[in-house]
C-alpha positions in Angstrom: 128.2 84.7 109.4 125.3 84.5 107.1 122.6 87.0 108.2 119.0 87.5 107.3 118.3 91.2 107.7 114.9 92.8 107.5 114.6 96.5 106.7 117.9 96.7 105.0 116.7 99.5 102.7 116.2 101.7 105.7 118.5 104.0 107.5 119.9 101.8 110.3 119.4 98.5 108.5 121.5 99.6 105.5 124.3 100.8 107.7 124.4 97.4 109.6 124.3 95.6 106.3 127.4 97.7 105.2 129.2 96.9 108.4 128.5 93.2 108.1 129.7 93.1 104.4 132.8 95.2 105.3 133.6 92.5 108.0 133.4 89.7 105.4 129.9 88.4 106.3 127.0 87.5 104.0 123.7 89.4 104.1 120.3 88.7 102.6 117.9 91.7 102.9 114.1 91.5 103.0 112.3 94.8 102.6 109.0 95.9 101.2 110.3 99.4 100.4 107.3 101.0 102.0 109.6 103.4 103.9 113.0 102.2 102.8 114.8 103.3 99.7 116.2 100.8 97.2 119.3 102.9 96.6 120.4 102.3 100.2 120.7 98.5 99.7 124.4 97.9 99.7 126.1 96.2 96.7 127.0 92.7 97.7 123.8 92.0 99.6 121.1 89.7 98.3 117.6 91.3 98.2 114.1 90.0 98.3 111.3 92.5 97.9 108.6 91.4 100.4 106.7 92.3 103.5 108.0 90.4 106.6 104.4 89.1 107.1 104.5 87.0 103.9 105.1 83.6 105.4 105.6 81.8 102.1 108.3 84.1 100.7 110.1 84.4 104.0 110.1 80.6 104.5 111.5 80.1 100.9 114.3 82.6 101.6 115.2 80.8 104.9 115.0 77.3 103.3 117.3 78.3 100.4 120.0 79.7 102.7 121.6 78.5 105.9 121.3 81.7 108.0 123.1 82.0 111.4 120.7 84.6 112.7 118.0 87.1 111.9 118.5 90.9 112.5 115.1 92.5 112.5 115.0 96.3 111.7 111.8 96.5 109.6 109.4 98.8 111.4 107.7 102.2 111.5 109.5 104.7 113.7 107.7 108.1 113.8 106.5 108.9 117.3 104.0 111.6 116.1 102.5 109.3 113.4 102.1 106.6 116.0 100.1 108.9 118.3 97.8 109.7 115.3 97.6 106.1 113.9 98.4 103.6 116.7 96.8 100.7 114.8 99.4 101.0 112.0 102.2 100.7 114.5 100.8 97.7 116.5 100.1 95.9 113.2 103.5 96.3 111.7 105.9 96.6 114.7 104.2 94.0 116.8 101.9 91.6 114.9 104.1 91.4 111.8 107.3 91.0 113.8 105.8 88.2 115.8 104.6 86.5 112.6 108.1 86.9 111.2 109.7 85.3 114.4 107.3 82.4 114.2 108.1 81.9 110.5 111.8 81.8 111.4 111.1 79.3 114.3 109.2 77.0 112.0 112.2 77.0 109.7 114.7 76.4 112.5 116.1 79.9 112.6 115.8 80.8 116.2 118.6 83.4 116.9 117.4 87.0 116.7 118.8 90.5 117.2 115.9 92.8 117.6 116.0 96.6 117.0 114.2 98.2 119.9 114.1 101.7 121.4 115.1 103.7 124.4 111.6 105.3 124.2 110.6 102.3 126.2 111.9 104.0 129.3 109.6 107.0 128.9 110.3 110.0 131.2 112.7 109.1 133.9 113.9 110.9 137.0 117.3 109.1 136.7 120.1 110.9 135.0 121.1 107.7 133.2 118.8 104.8 132.3 119.9 101.2 132.8 118.4 98.1 131.3 116.7 97.1 134.6 114.8 100.4 134.9 111.0 100.3 134.8 109.4 100.4 131.4 107.1 103.4 130.8 106.4 103.8 127.1 104.7 107.1 126.5 103.6 106.6 122.9 102.3 103.8 120.7 105.6 103.5 118.8 107.4 102.7 122.0 104.6 100.4 123.1 104.6 98.5 119.8 108.4 97.8 120.3 107.9 96.8 123.9 105.1 94.3 123.0 107.6 92.7 120.6 110.3 92.5 123.3 107.7 90.9 125.6 107.0 88.2 123.0 110.7 87.3 122.9 111.2 87.3 126.6 108.0 85.3 127.1 109.1 82.7 124.5 112.7 82.6 125.7 112.7 78.8 125.4 112.1 79.0 121.7 114.6 81.8 120.8 118.1 83.0 121.7 117.9 86.8 121.3 119.6 90.1 121.9 117.3 93.2 122.3 119.1 96.5 121.5 117.5 99.7 122.8 118.7 102.5 120.6 119.0 106.0 121.9 119.1 108.9 119.2 120.7 107.5 116.1 122.3 110.2 113.8 125.0 110.8 111.2 125.9 108.9 108.0 128.4 106.4 106.8 131.9 108.1 106.6 132.2 106.9 103.0 128.7 108.3 102.2 127.4 104.8 101.1 124.3 105.4 103.2 122.5 108.0 105.3 119.0 109.2 106.0 116.5 109.5 103.1 113.1 110.5 104.2 110.0 112.1 102.7 109.2 113.7 106.0 112.2 114.3 108.2 111.6 114.1 112.0 115.2 113.6 113.3 116.8 116.8 114.6 120.2 116.4 113.0 118.7 115.4 109.7 116.5 118.6 109.7 119.4 120.8 110.6 121.4 119.3 107.7 118.5 120.1 105.3 118.5 123.7 106.5 122.2 124.1 106.0 122.0 122.9 102.4 119.0 125.1 101.7 116.2 122.6 101.6 114.4 124.1 104.5 114.3 127.6 106.0 114.1 127.0 109.7 113.3 124.5 112.4 110.6 124.4 115.1 111.8 123.3 118.5 109.0 121.4 120.3 109.0 122.9 123.9 111.3 125.2 125.7 109.7 124.7 129.1 111.3 121.4 130.1 113.1 121.2 133.4 116.5 121.2 131.8 119.4 123.7 131.7 118.0 125.6 128.7 114.4 124.4 128.7 114.8 122.1 125.7 114.7 118.3 125.7 117.9 116.3 126.3 119.0 113.2 124.2 121.9 110.8 123.9 123.1 110.8 120.2 124.9 107.8 118.8 126.6 107.8 115.3 124.9 105.2 113.1 128.2 103.6 112.1 129.1 103.0 115.8 125.6 101.5 116.2 126.2 99.3 113.2 129.5 98.1 114.7 127.6 97.1 117.9 125.4 94.8 115.8 128.3 92.9 114.3 129.9 92.4 117.7 126.6 91.4 119.3 125.9 88.9 116.6 129.3 87.2 117.3 128.5 87.3 121.0 125.1 85.7 120.5 126.5 82.9 118.3 129.3 82.2 120.7 127.5 82.4 124.1 124.0 81.4 123.0 122.6 83.5 125.8 119.8 86.0 125.5 120.4 89.6 126.6 119.3 93.2 126.5 121.6 96.2 125.9 121.3 100.0 125.8 123.0 101.5 122.7 124.2 105.1 123.2 127.2 107.0 124.3 126.1 107.9 127.8 126.1 111.6 127.1 123.2 114.1 126.9 122.8 117.1 124.7 119.9 119.5 124.6 118.2 120.5 121.4 119.9 123.9 121.7 123.3 122.3 122.3 122.9 120.4 119.0 121.8 123.6 117.1 124.7 125.6 118.6 127.2 123.0 117.3 125.5 122.9 113.9 125.6 126.7 113.8 129.3 126.7 114.6 129.8 124.4 111.5 127.7 126.5 109.2 128.3 130.1 110.4 124.9 130.6 112.1 122.7 129.7 109.1 120.1 128.0 111.3 117.0 129.9 112.3 114.6 128.4 114.9 111.4 129.1 116.6 109.9 127.6 119.7 106.5 125.8 119.6 104.6 123.7 122.1 105.8 120.3 123.2 105.0 117.3 121.0 102.7 114.6 122.5 104.7 111.5 123.4 108.1 113.3 123.8 110.0 112.8 127.0 112.2 115.3 128.8 115.6 113.6 129.2 116.9 110.3 127.9 120.6 109.4 128.4 121.9 105.8 128.4 124.0 104.0 130.9 126.2 101.8 128.7 128.2 100.0 131.3 126.4 96.7 130.6 127.1 96.5 126.9 130.8 97.4 127.5 131.0 94.6 130.0 129.7 92.0 127.6 131.1 93.0 124.3 134.4 94.6 123.3 133.0 97.8 121.8 134.8 101.1 121.5 133.0 103.9 119.7 134.9 105.6 116.8 132.7 108.6 116.2 131.7 109.8 119.7 131.7 113.5 118.9 128.7 115.7 118.2 130.6 117.7 115.5 131.6 114.5 113.7 128.0 113.2 113.8 126.6 116.5 112.4 129.3 116.8 109.8 128.7 113.3 108.4 125.0 114.0 108.3 125.7 117.2 106.4 128.0 115.6 103.9 125.4 113.0 103.1 122.7 115.7 102.7 124.9 117.6 100.3 125.4 114.3 98.3 121.7 113.5 98.0 120.9 117.2 97.3 123.3 117.3 94.4 121.8 114.0 93.0 118.3 115.4 93.1 119.1 118.9 91.8 
């Protein structure tokens, strides 16, 4: 396959690019490096430095390559920031994405894999969410992704697409070729890794009054390399079947914030100090995936479905980038 991949200097995009290259495919990355990091772009990928809304540059890239499909990752992802600055999220995650898709269509590239979010489901009474559950985005980030999903589903005659709704993505490439680099970390496992290596002193837990076993919010964590593997398999599925679809991407298991901290403390001999603070606006109580649909359609078996493995890989990456910066 020859893949056009936006956001390949970001956390998930870079891991998917690595997976594609490892599997013998070709990758051309477009990224404006506004939140991405050039050091994460894998060797072997072609790179164009541009925003996805630049029709002229994107058109040139497409015309000069015969791509099989577009994988679209470029987007802003911080829930809290989206609550404070919704316009930024709707402009980039919706308006720019639609402009990109239309540019692709004009240049006869009409197969798309779109990186969406389980935040689309909002707070749910169900133990596990399935793809047909009602959409209830509770923050502008989720809404901006859903608006883009709606564009694809409304224009289903023009595109063949797979929408992937990610649950909580964590961990790092086992060979430490990529991982999370962020100026302001918001992911739980990333922050815990920063505490263990001494970059931070403690963590604030947002809310201990949820209706859960220990009062803290529950999430479904998926290792980023397993998620990357899903993208390679889903791309093959789309090119073979030429049918649009929507899949949850998780493990179908829920861990509370305290569960994750307890496992991390086991790894690092109780180095992690935490305090409780009030809930964050836009956070939901429990979010666990039902993944029976994706397993029915693609032959995917996770390799890293273990919280300790996920945290350890994140920690090893943190040590690596800490050494580099010290």
